Structures are given as C-alpha cells and as structure tokens.
N, C-alpha and C positions, 0 to 999 in steps of 0.2 A: 647263817648266812650273811656274809658285810657286801648288799648288793653294791652300795658304793663304791667299795676298796675292789671288791670282782671286777664293775665294768671299767674303772682306772688302768686296774692291773690288765685287764685283756687288750685295752686300748694303747696300751704303752707296747706290750709286746708284739703287736700286731705291726706299729709303725717300725719298729726295731728291726726287723725281717726285711729282707728283699727277695725280688719271687728268685733270683738263683739261687738263694738261703735253701729255698724248698722245690727245686728243677725247676720249674716256672720260666718263660723268656720274658725279657724285657722290651715293654712292644714301646716304640717312636714317639705315640700320645700321652705317657703315661704319664700321669701328675699327683698319685698318691704315692709318699713317700716309704711307707712300707705296704705290707700288701693291704687288699680290699678287700671288706667283709665277706665277700662273696665268696673270693678264694679259700682266706681260713675254713669257711663252712665247708668247703667241698673236702678241702685235707682232712677235714675232723667229720665226714660225710652225715652233715646234719644237715635243717632247711635250713638256708640265708636268714629267713625270717628270723628263726630264732636267736640264731646268733645275733641278729642287729638286737632283739630286745633284752640280751644275757650285757652286752654294750650298753644300753640306755635306760638300765637298771628299772625296767617292767617285766620281768619272767619272773614265776617261780623257782624253784630249788633243782638245778639239774641235777641227773642221776650222777652215780660214780661213774659211771661206763663212760657220760658225757665228758664229764671232767677226764677223765684218762685220754679221751681222745681229743678235747682239744689241748692239752698239755702237748700230747705227740706232732698236734696240727702245727703247735707254735715252736717246738725245737724245744720245750722247755730242760731247762737240766732238774736233776733229781730236785735240791733244794726249790728252786721254782717250784717243779711240779708239787713238791707238800706244800708249799707257800699259797698258790690255787686252789689245792685241796681245805685248807683250813680256811681261804676266802669260800667256797662254797659252802661251808658249813658240817664238812664231811672229815671222819679220822684219815691223818694220814697213812697212804698203802704200805705195809710192811715191809721195810729192805730185804734182800736176798742177793745169795749168789746168784741165782737165777729170774731175777727180776723180770717181770712183763715188760720193763722200758726198753723201749729199743736201742742198742748201740748206736751213739751217734755217729759213728763210722760209716756202716751198713747201712744208719737211714740216710745217709749224705751219698751213695752211691745208688740206692733205690730211687730217690726222686730222677734219678740221670733216668732212668731206665724204662723208658714210657713203649718203646716199640716193642716191647720181650715179656711176658710174664715173667712174674719175679714176686716173691715174697720173704718175709723176716721170720722164718719160727726159733722157737728152743732144740735143743737137745734133743727132748724127749717129744717132738714134732708136735708142739702146741705153737698154732699160727700167729703171731702178734701182729701183724699188718700185712697185706697184700697190695698190691699196686691194677690198675682197671683190669689189665688183661689177665692176670692171676685170676680175677672172678671172672672173667667171661667163661676162662679155661675149665676153674674147678670147681665155681661156685664160691660164697662164702664161707670161709672157713676159719670164721672165730665166734660163733654163736653157740658155742658148746659149753657144758659144762662137766664138772668132774671128771671122772678119767677120760670121757669122751672129750675132754678138748685135746688129747692127744692123738694126732693123726696116725700112730702105730699103735693105741687103743682099738679106734673106728676102724682098722683094718682087718683088724681078727672077729671084730665083732658085729659089725652093720655090714651087711650084705650092700651097701649102698655106696659104700666108701671105694668099690672094687668097679664102680658100673662105666668109670671111663676109661679101663684096662682092660685091653682081651685077653679073657679067659686064659689062652696060651702061656700070657706073661705073669700070672697073677704066681705062680710059685716061684718065680725069681725075684718078684718085688716083695714076699714074702720071709723067704733066706734072706735081703738085703735088709729088710727090717729090724729083725731078729739079731742079726751080728752087727749092725749099729746101735741095740740096745743094748748087747753085750759090752761093746769097748766104752758107751757109757757108761754103766757100772763099774768095770775096771779103772774110766778115771775116777769117780765119783766114789767110789768106793761105797759105804752104806749109808748113803745119802737118802734121808725119808722117803723122796718123793721117787726115786727111779728102786728102790723097794715096794714102794705102793703101787705102782703101775705093772710092776713085775709079777708081781701077785697077783693083783685083777687081770693080770692076762694069762695069769697057769690059771686061774678059778673059772674064766671063762671062756677058754678058747682051747680044745683039744690041740688046734692044729698047730696053736704057738708052743703050749707045754711041749707038745713033740720035739719040734725044732730048738726049741732051747737046750734042751738035753742035748741035743750034739755040740754045743760049747762051742760054736763059729763065732771068730772075732773080728768085725772088718771096720775101718774106715774107710769110706768110699767117697770121694768128690767129687767123680762123677758117673754118668752112668748112660744109659741111651736108654728112651722110655718112648714109647707107642701110648698116645695119648686120642680115645675117639670121644669127639664132641658131637651132643645130637644137633649140629643143624651145618659144622664146615668135615664132621667125617675121619677120620685117622689120620694123625700126623705123629711124624717122627721127629722126635726132639732130643737136642741135646741136653741132660740138665747137668749143669756145674752150682758146686757149693762153695762160699768164699765163707771162713770161719771168723768168728770175731776174736778178737786177743783172749777174752776168759775161756774161750771155747763153749761159753754154753746159749751161745747164740750163731746162726748159721742164716746168712743170706740163700736163697736158691732162686737160679736162672734159668729159665730156659729158652735154648733155641733153634730154629732151624737151618741146615744149609742151604745160602743160598743159591736160587735156580731152581729149586726142588719144590715138588707139589706141597711138600708141607709146609716151605715158607709161603706159598701161595695163598694156601687155608690160613696159615696164621696172621697173615693179611686179611682175610678176609673176616676173620675172626675180629680183628681190630673194628674194622668197616661197622661190624654186626653189632659189637658192642659199643659204637659210638651213636648209630642210629638207633638205640633201645635206648639210650641212657635218658633220662629226663630235663629238658628246660627249667630255666628259673619261673617261667610261665606253666609246664606242668606239672609242679611240687604237688604230690598230695596232700588232700585241706588235712589229712589225718597227723602230717609231719608239721604242721605247724605247733602243735605242741614240744618239739624238740625231739621226735624220734627220729633215730640215726636212718637214713636214707639206705645204708649198708648196715644189716643187723650186728653185732658184735661189739 
C-alpha cells in the first residue's frame, strides 16, 4: 500500500468532480472546487472519518470491497480503478464482459433518480448499486456471495426473497425470471457464468427445474409489480428497465402513478428513509475503522 500516492490520488480525483457529475445540487455558498469529503464518503457508503484518514495517510489498508466502493463514488474509469487498487496494495480485479463496474451511462442516469427506487444489476440479477429508496424498498441486495449474489437464485432458494411480494404474484414472478434467464442463455451461449447459475438452480430448486423444462424465452423491459413494505404497506409500481449497450447490465426503475395511494406511500417511504438515515454525529463508533454504512 502506497499511502502517500493513494492519498494524493484520492484528493486529485475528488477535486476533479463537480456535484452535478454525481447527481448533487450545487449550493449557492459552496466554496469547495470539487466534491467534499463527506460527499464522497456518502457516495461510497462509508464513514466520513475513515475516508478523511485515507486522504491524510492515517489509516490501515482498505479492503478490496471498500476500494471498489470508492472507485464507484469517484466515477473512475477502468484504468483509474486499476490504479487505485494498486495504490491500495491489492491485485487488480479481473476484467470481463460482465464486469462489476457499473456502466458510466447507467450510473449518470441513476445519479439523477433520487425520488424513485432505482438500481443497476447484471443480466444475471446481481445488484451492483442501489439508490437510497431502492435500499429502503428491498433492503440492501449487495452483501451476498456465490450463487446467492443473483436475485434469480435467491428467489428460488431463499423464502425471504419473496417476502415483499404478495403470494398471488409469486408464480408470475417465477415465470418472468426463468424466461429472462433463458434469453440470457440464448444471447451469451455456453458462458460459464450462465451455465453455472442454471446448473445451481436446477440442482437446488424443483420449481425452477420444472419451469426451465418449459423453455419459455422472453425479454421483459416493463412489468407491473406489487410490493409490500413492512412499514408503508402495499404499493403498485411500474418497473422499467434500461439496458446498457453491452446488454450485460440493466438500470431498474420503479415508479408509481401520480395521485394514487401507491404514490403517496412511496413518498412516505422516502420520508421514513430520511428519518432513519444516520447523521454525521450519529455514525456508530464501530464504523470508525471504515466499515461501510451499507453492507456490500
């Protein structure tokens, strides 16, 4: 780990970003040329104190997960991300067609979607980044490992993955997910990731295996979803998907029809999330070592 070069690189990249580059408003009294430390820390889901100590060369080696979060927060290119990993003393992540690096185009759109639940996922259902309302609506979807990283796998193997969907909607969701995975397999062929996920699902879920044998194939860019939140109740939401040019990632946006009960409940969810969000003075002491505020 090169503490001096790491600190300098972070300061330079932070100063190069403008608030509107990451979806923040430019205040009238703003004096900082680039982003503030607390803004980068919030974007990276870590404590302000830990990020500040990174820039001041006063902390231990950050984890690979934390370095990846900082790279996303600073909107680094692949080359800049690799440089950041080297400065932090880690091996450079392997690049492949389905990289965990969020498409810059999708990220710019996500940055501007603060009033509606939105997230970016891979074509295999691995959530890469969520905005605050998506976390409030579904919980943090990024702290999983192995096959469980995929929302598709969890839907068929973990009963808790279905808790926020009415039971009457489970069959529909199952068929949509299987038809989607068939379309991914058709597009990517004998890709190792796809075949491994399909194999794991066939082995672990009789429901999936039965639906897979029906050979339904569909690409669904929009859908009507009913979500039951434990605090605000049932919401009927329109789900729209914006696919990256590579087709390996998708931006998922959920909206409610204006003037409906669902729109009011979505607004209430935003208020509940804002009230539960810790302030700078409420950050738990255990996060001072750099543990992310949002796991994953």
